[in-house]
N, C-alpha and C positions, 0 to 999 in steps of 0.2 A: 425560634419556634419551640415550644415545649412539646413533650410527647403527646399530650392530650390534644394539642392543636394540629398535629401532623396527620393529614388525611390518610396517608399510607399506614401510619401507626394505628389509627382507629380501625382501619380495615382488618388489621391483625393477622393472625395465622396461628400455627401451633405454638404452644408455650415452649419455653426453653427446654424443659425436661422432656417434652415430647420430641423435640428436634434431636436431643441427645440420644434418644432411643434409636432414631434413624442412623445417627453417626456411629453408635456402637455396632449396629448391625452391618455397617459398611466397613468396619475395621478401623475406625478412627478412635483413638483413646480419648476418654472423657473422665472427669473426676468421679470418684465414688460419691453417691449422694442419696438422699431420700426426699420425698415430697410430703409436706405436712399441710393439711387443709384446715386444721383447727388450731387449738392452743396447746395440744399435747405433742411435745418434741421428743418423746421417749424413743421413737424409731431412730433418732440421730445419735443415741448413746454409743453405738458401736463404731461410729465414724471417728477417725483419728484427727485430732486437732492440729493446728488451728483450723477453724471452720469458717465457711462463707455462708451468709444468709442472703437470699434473694427473694424478693416478692414477685408474684406474677398475678396478672389479671387483665381484663379487657383494656386495650389501649396502652398498656404499660410496656412499651417496646424499648424505650431508652431508659432502662432502670437506673443506671448510675446517675444520669443527669437529674432524674426525678427524686433521688434519695432512696431508691429501692434496693441498694446493695450495701452490706456491711462486711468488712473483712476482719480476720484475726480474732475470731470469737472462740471462747471456750464453750463446752456443752452447756454449762450452768448459766451462761449469759444469753442463750438463744431466746428465752421467753421475754425478757425485758427488751432485747433488741427488736423482737417482732412487734411488741406493743408500741415502742417508739416509732417504728416504721409505719405502722397503721396510722398513728397520730399525725405523721407528716403527709402521708399520701392521700388519705381519704378526704381531708379538707380541701385538697387540691383537685378533687374530682376523680381520683383513681379508686376503683373498687378492687380491693385485695382479695383474690380468690384463694390464695394459699402461698406457701413458701417452699423454696427449694433450698435444702441444706446440703452443702458439699464440702469435702475435704479440700483445703486450700492447697493449690499447686505450689511447688517450690519456685524459686526465682529462675529466670532465664531470659532469653531474647524473645520479645513479644512480636508475633507476626500476625498478619491478616491473610485469610484465605476466603475469597468470595466468588460468587457467581451472579451474573446478571444476563438477561436476554437482550441483546442488541436488536433493534427493529429490523436491521438488514442482515446481519451476520449470525444471528442466533446466540446460543450460549457462549459467554465469554468468561474466562477465569481471571481473577485478579489476585496477586499475592505481593507481599512486601512487608515493610515494618508496620507493626500493628500497635494496639493499645493506644496510649495517649499520643503516640507519634504518628498515627495514621493521617490525621488532618494537619498536624503541625509541620510534618516533613513531606508528606505526599510522596513517599519513596516507595513506589509500587511498579509492578510490571504486569502487562496484559498478555494473554494468549487465548486463541480460540480453542474451544473444546471440539473433539477430545485432544488433550495434551499428551505428549509423549514424555518419557523420563528426561530425554534430552531437552525438550522444551522447558520443563520445570527447572532443571539445573541451569539452563541458560538464563531463565528469568531471574533466578536467585542471584546468579553471578552478575547480572546487569544492575543490581541495586547499588545505590551510592553507599548504603550501609552494609554491603556484603561482607566487609571485614569483621563485623560483629559475629558472624557465624563461625569464623575461623578462630575465635578467641581474641579478646581485645584487652590490652594492657595486663597481660599475664593471666587473664581469665580462661576458663576451659572452653574448648571448641564445642560447638553445637553438633549433635548427632544429625548431620544433614540427611543421611539416608532415611531417618525416621520422619523428617520434615517432608522429604520427597514422597514418602509413602502416604502421608496424610493428604498431600495435595493431589496425588494420583487417585486416591479414593474419592475425592470430590470431583476432579475434572478430567480424569483419564478414561480410557475405554471401559465401559461398564460402570463408570462412577455415578455419583449421585446426580450429576447434571442430566443424565438420561432418564432419571426417575422422578424428577421434580418438575412441576409447572412453574417456571420462573416468570415473573416475580424477581425477588432478590433472595439471596442466600448468603449468609456471612458467618464465618468463625473469626471472632476478634475479641480477645487475642487467642492465638495458639501459642502456648509457651513452650519454647524449644530449649532444651538443655543438653548436657553431655550424655544423658541416658535415655533420651527419647523426646517426644513431642506430644502435647496434650491440649485438646480444645477445651478451654475453660468457659467460653461464652459462645452462644450460638443463636442465630436469628434466621427465620425463614418466613418470607412473605410471598405466598403463592399468587400467581396471576390466573386470570380466567383461562381455561383450556383454549388452545388455538389449533386451527387446522394447518398443519405444516405442508407447504406446497411441495408437490413432487417435482423431481428433477425434470426439466424440459428435455424432451428427446431431440437429438440432433439427427436429422435424416441423413442416411448414408450419401455422402457427396452432395448433399442438398443445397449448399450455399454457392456452388459454382455459377449457376445462372444469375445470382445476385451480382456477382462481380464481372462475369463475362456473358452478358445476355446476347442471345441471337438477334433480338430485336427489342426496341423500347417504344412504349406509348406514353405520351404526355397528355394529361387531362387538365384543362383549364386555360389553355392558351386562347387569346382573344383575336378576332379578326379586325377589331376596331380600336380597342384600348389596350395597348401593350401592358403586360403584367409579368409576374414572376414566371407564370407558365410559358410565356413567350421567351423570356430570358433563357430558361432551361431548354426550351425547344431549340434555340440558337446554339447553345453549348453542344447539344447532341448532334445537331446538324453539322457543326464544324468538326466534331470528333469523327464523323463518318460512320457512326453506328446505324444499322437499318432502323428506320424511325417512322412512326405514324402519330398523327395528332388525333385527339378525340374531340369532336365538336358536333353538336346536334344537327347543324344545318349546312355547314361549309364543306366544300369538296376538298379544300386545302387551306392550311394556315401557315403563313410565312414561307410558302414554297414547299411545305411538307404535306403529303397526302393525308386526308382526314377520313375517319369513320365515325358513325353517329354514337357509338357506345363502346365500352371496354369489351362487351360481349362479342363485338365484331373484330376485335384486334387480335391478330395472331402474334403475340409477343410473350416473353417470359419475364418482363419487368415493366411495371407501370408506375409513373410518377403522377400523383394527384395533387393539384394546386388549385383547389376551389375552396370557398368559405367552409368553415368547420361544420356548419349545420348540414351541408350537402355531402360531406365526405362519405358517410355510411351508405348513403344511396348509391354513390359511385362505386364504392368497394364491393357492394353486393353483386355488381355486374362483372366482377373480375374472375369468374369461373374459368379455370384453365390457365390462369396467369400465376406462375409460381410465386412471384414476389410483387407486392404492391407497396410503394412508398408513399406515405402521406406527409407532404411537406407542411401543410397548413398547421398553424397553431390555434390556440383557443380551446384546448381540451383540459386534461388533468392539471397541467401547469398553470391554468387560469382558473382553477377551482371547478371546472366542468367535468367531474368524474363520470357523471351520467352519460355525457356525450362520448367520452372515451370508451366506456363500457359498451355503448351501442356500436361504436366503430369496431371494436374487437369482435363482437358478436357477428357483425356483418362479414368480417374477414373469415371467420370460422365457417360461416354458412356458405361462403363462396369457395372455401378450400384454398385460399391464398394466404401466404405468410405476410404479416404486416410489419413493415419497417417504419418506426415512428410511433405516433404522429409527432409533429413539431421537429422535423429533422431535415437536413439538406440533402441526404442521399449518399451516393457511393462514388469513389474516385478510384479508378483502376486503369492505368494506361494500357495494360495488357488486354483489357476487355473493352476499351474505348468508352468507359463509364466515367462521367465527370459531373461535378457540380460547381466547378470554378472556371472562370473565364481566363483568357490569355493563353490557351493551348495547354497541352499536357507534357509533363516531363518524361524521362525515360522510365521504362519498367525496371523495378528493382526488387529488393528482398525485405523491405521494411513495411510492416503493416501498422495500422492505427485504428483503434475503436474509440469513438468519441461520442459523448452525450451532447456536445455542443458543436453545431455545424460551423459557427463562426470561428471557434478556436481551431477546428480541424482544417478549415481553409487557410488560417494563418500558418499552421504547422506545415501544410503542404507547400505553400509558396515560400516561406522563410526556409524551410528544410531543403527544398530543391535548390534554392539560392546557395545554401551551404553544402550542397553535394548529396543530399539524401535522394534516394530513388525508391519509390514506393511500389510494393506488390499489390496491396489492398488497403483502402481506407473506407471505413463505413461509419456513418453517423446514425445514432439510434434514438436521439431525442428522448421522448418519454418511455421508450422501450416497453410499450404496452403488450407486445407479442414477442418479437425477436429480441433476445436479451444479450447483454454483453458476454455472459458466461457461455451461451451457445456459440457465439461467434468466436470466442477465444478457443474453445475446444476444437472447432473446425480449423482455425488458423494454425493451431499447434500441430495439425497433421498436414497442413498445406505445404507441398513441395516448393512452392515459389516464395515462401515466407521463412525468414531466419530470425527475425527479431520483431517484437510486438510492443507497441506503445498503447496506453489506455488513458483517456481522460474521463473520469467518472464523477458524478455528483450523488446520484442515487443508484446503487448497483442493482436495484430491484431484488433479485434473489441473491443476497450476499453469500449465503451458505453454498449455493451452487458455484458462484464465482470463486470462492475460496478453494473449493475442490478442484475447479478447473485450473487455477493458478498452481496448485500443488503438483499437478500432473502435466503441466504444459511442456516441460522438457526443452523449452526455448527461452531465451532471455525475454523478460517482460518488464517494461518500465511503466510505473503507475504515477499518474498525476491526479490527485483527488481534490475536488473542489469542496468548499464548505467544511474544512477540517478544524475550525476554531472551536474553542471551548464554549461558545455561546449556545451550542446545541445541547449542553448538558441539562438534564432535567433534575428537578428537586427530588430527592430520594430519602427514604427512611433509613437506609443503611449507608455506611461510608462507601461501600462498593459501588452503589449506584452513582454516587456523587463524584467518584474518581474515574469513571468511564466517560470518555468523550470520543467524538468522531475521529479526531486526530490520532488518539492513542489506539483506536481500533485499527485504523489503516496501518499504523506502525507495526502492530502485532501481526496483521495479515502479511505484510512484507517480510517480517522476521521469520515467520513460519513457512512461507512458501518460496523464499528466495527471490521474489520480485524486488526490483529497485524502486523505492518510493522517492520521488523528487518533489521539489517545492515550487517549481515554476515551469513555464513553457520553454524557456531557454535551456534548462537542464533536461527537459524531456527530449528536445531535439538533439542536444549534445550527447546524451547517453546513447540514443539511437544511432547517432553518427559513429560513435565508438564501436558499437556492435556491428554496424554495417562494414566499417573499415577492417576490423580485426576478427569479426565472426567469432567462432569458437576455435581459434587457430591452435593447432597442436605443436609440439616441439619441432616437428619436421616441416612446419609451415603449412600443412594441409588445413583446409577449412571444413568444418562440419556443421550440421544443422542445429546442433545444441547438445550439450552433454552435461546433464546434472544441474543441480542448483546449489547455491552456496548459502551464505548467511541471510541477511535481510536488509532492513532499512539503513543499517550502518555496518561498515566492515569491522570485523573483530580480529585480533591477533596481528600477525605480521603481514608486511607487503600489502597487496591490494585486496585483502580480505580472504584470499585463498592460499596463503603461504608464499605468494610471489613477492619478489623484491623489486622496488621501484627506484629508479635514478632520475633525479631532476638536474638538468644541466643547462646553463645559460649565463649571461652576464649580470653584473651588478650585485653587490653584497646585499643591499636593502631588498631588492626584488627576490633574492634567494631566501632571505629570512621570512618574508611574507609568503613565499611559496611553501616553505616548511609548515607555516601556520595553516595554510589552506589545506594541505594534505592531512594534517593532523585532525582538522575539523571534519574531514571526510572519512576519518577512520583508517587512514593509510600511514603506516610507519615507514620512514625513510631510513633504512639501515645504513650503518657506516660503510665507507669504502673498504673493500677487501685489501688487507695488507700486502698480499702477494701481487697486486697490480700497481702499486704505487710507483715502482721504478719505471714501469712502462709508461705511466702517465707523465712522469718527470721527463722521460725521453721525448715526449711530445711538446715539452715546454709548459705543461699544465701543473700548477701547484695544487697538490691534493689537499684542499682545505676541508673537505667533508662532503656530505650529501645533504642538501643540494651542492653540486660541484660548480664552481665558478670557472667558466671558460670564456675568453674574450670573443664576442660575436659582434660584428659591426661592419661598416663600409670599408674599414682598413684591415679587418681581420682576415685570416685565411678561411675561405668558405668551407673547406673540407675538414676543419679541425674537430668540430663536434662529431662528424662521421667517424673520424679516427678514434675519438674517445669511446664512441659506441662500440667500435670494433674491439677495443681493449677490454671493455667491461661487459660484453655481450653474454659471457658465461654467467656471472653472478646475477645480472639484472635482466629480467624478461620484459619489463616495462621501462621505456625511456621517454621522459617528458622533456622536450627541448623547447626552451622559451627564448624569445628574441624581442628586443626593444625596437619596434619598427620606427619610432620617432628618431632614434639615433641615425638611421640610414639616411634620413632626409634633413637632419640638422647638421651632420658632419659630412654629408655627401649630397649629391643632387640627382642621382640616377637610381632607378630601381634594380639595375642589373646585379649588384652585389647581393641584394636580398633574394633575387631569383636564383642566383648561383648557390646561395646557402640552402635554399629549399630543394634545389636539384641534388645537392650533396646528400641531404637527408633522404631524398627519394632513392638515391643509389644505395645508401646504407640499408634502407628497408628491403630493397630487392636482394642485396647480398646477405642479409640476415633475416630470413623469413620467420624464424622462431622468436624474434624480438618484435615487440609492439611499440612502434614509435608514434608519439603524439606531439603535435606542434602547437605552441601557444604564441600568437602574434600580439604581444602587448602593445597598447597605444597605436593600434592599427588605424585609428581615425586620423593620424598625422600623415598618412601616406596619400599621395595624389589619387584621384579617382581611377579606379580600374586596377590598382596595384594589388589590393587584397584579393580581388577576384582571380587574378593571375596566380598569386601564391596558392590560393585554394585549389585552382585547377591542377597545378603541378603536384601538389600534395595528394589530392584525391586520386589522380591517375596512379599514384604509387601505393594507395591504400593507407594514407596517413590522415587521420582526422585533425581538423584545425579548430582552435578555440581562441577567443579574444581575451579571456581572463584565466588566471591560474585556478580560480575557484571552480569554474565550469569544467576544466580539464580534470581536476581532482575528483569531482563527483563522478565523471565518466570512467576514469581509471579504476576507482573504487568499485563501481558497478561491474566492470569487467572481471575484476578479481573475485567478486562474490559469486558470479555465475559460472565460475570455472572456465573462463576464457583463458586458455593456457596453451 
C-alpha cells in the first residue's frame, strides 16, 4: 500500500517539523533544521553539511517509500534535489507543501521509540531496533505507560540485538543513559504520552551513538479525543455477600419444564444455602419455597436465568439485593449491545451490582456458593476470576482432583458492571486468599486491571485468551503494526510480576505450586504474599529471584530433557557445589551435574533422594524430584515402592521446611488405576505439588521464584 492509499496516512497529522518542536520542548534532541516553503533555500546556508532534504505535504506520511527524502546533500545541491523531488511526487498525487532541511546525523545504532493506544490497556510504549531493521527483524519490546527507568533498561536488555548497544566488533558503545532519557521523555511519568491523543506516535529512527541519541524522524497521528473511564470504586468489604450470601434467590426455574434455573436451584439446595425460588404463580419449585418477584425476596444474591429480553425487567425488581447474577446469554457477546446497556441501566436503577451477563456465577465452599454439580471441595486459599464459566468449571474440577482447594471463584462473563479489576483488588485484601488465577479475554478496563495487578501483593497467574497476532490492525506506523494482544499481555506480566501462562494445565499447575509453597520464608513460615518479581519469563539465576534449583532423578535422557525444559522456562540450573561432592559420594551418588542422576525405581532405596536433599539443602532452595512411574510397574508389580519413595520425600519436606520440594511423576499413565491419586494424596498432605511433566513443573517453579516465594 502506498502512502497516498493508506487511510491513516491520508488522515494525516502534524508535519514532521511540527512534531519535532514538541520533541524539543520535551527534551528530546532533534537535528538542527529549517523549513522552506518556496524555492529559496537561503535559510539553510548556516546548517552544517551533509544535509538531509525531506518533503512534506498532505498524505505524505511515508516519505522514504514515496521518494520524499534525499540524504548527503551539500547546500548548493538543495535546489536541484527539491525540483527532482517535486517531479517524482506530484505526478504520483502528492502535493508538496514545503521542505524540511536538516543537518544529517552521524552514524550509530538505529532504534525505534513509539507509542500506541491499546483499546484495553491504554498507552503502550514500544522500543527496539529501528530504521530498516524495524520490520525486517521485529526486535522490539513493549511496556505500558508510564514506564520507569528500570522498565526501559529491562526492555533494552531483552532485545536480541542488545549487544549492539554495548559496542559490536570493536565499535564504540552507545550512550545508553541518553537513550533511556529519550524514551523516558516519551513514555515516562510526565512524558509525551500524557499530552498526546493517540493515535500513533513514532520516532524512527532514533540514532544512538557514544555521545548521545537524536531523533531524526518523527511521526504523529492523533486520534479523536476519548473519554477515559474513571476507576471503578470498590465498596469497603462489599464483595463478601457475593461469595458468602446469607440467602440466595433463583429466578427462572420452571414447575413444568426443567431448565438451567432448575439445575442451579438443585445445586444450591444440595449445598444447603438458605434458598428461595422466584416464580409468578407457584408456592414452591422443586421443593424450594417461592415468592412472586425479587422484590419479595430477602436475599443478598440473586441468580437470573430467563431469556435475555426479560432480564432487565427482572433486575429492576432487585432493590435491596446487593448482587444480581445474570446467567443468560444473548447480550453484547451476540452483538446486542443495546440489550446489555438496558440491563446495566436496570441494575443501576435498582441499586444492585450486576455480575455478568453471560456468566455461570460463583463457587465458594466457605459460603456454600456453587455453579458446578457433584458437591463441593474443601475450602482453601486459591481464588479464580474467569470470563469463561465453562473453563472455570474445568479448573475447579480438575484442580480439586489435583489437590487445589479454592477460597473464591467468580465468573464475570461480559463484565458489564462488576469488572475483573474490582474483584482482583478485593481478593488482594481477602484474608482467605493467598494466590489468584485469572482467565481473561477482554479485561474491560485494562488500565484499571494493570494498576490492580501492580499493587496486588499476592501471586497472580494470568491466562489470556485471544492472544494471537490476528488481532493486529493495519497501521500507518511500524509501532501500530508491531503491537499485538499477545505482546501486550507479556508486557503487563513483565511490569506487574504476574505469571503469564499459555494453557489451562499451567494455570492449575502454577496455582498448585503457590498453594503448596505459599510465600514460604527461610524458616518455613508461610505468608500471604511478599513483593513481586520479574514477569512473563524469569531472568537471571535460579527461579527468577536468585534462588538455586536442583533437579534430581533417574535416566540420563530424562535429565537432559529436564535441563531443556527449565531453560525454556527461564530457570538456570547451577552446577553442584564442590564442597558437597564428597558427601554425595558417601551416599553412592556420582556427582554428574545438575540435573543430578540418582537411581530411583522399584529396586532402589526409597530414601536416597531424601538423603541427597539433606546434603544439598543449603545451596538449593528448590528441589524438583522426578520419577519414571512406568519403571515401577515394568520391573515390579506393586505400588508400595512408589508410595515409599513419596513418603520419603514427604518426610524430607517436613524436616526441611525452608526447601521447596516438587514431584514430577513421569509416565504416570502406566500406573494402575488409583496409584497416581494415592501418590498425590501423600504428597499433598506434605505440601508437595505433583506434576506429570517436567515442562509443567518448570513453569511453576519459575513462577514461584519470580514472585519472591522464598
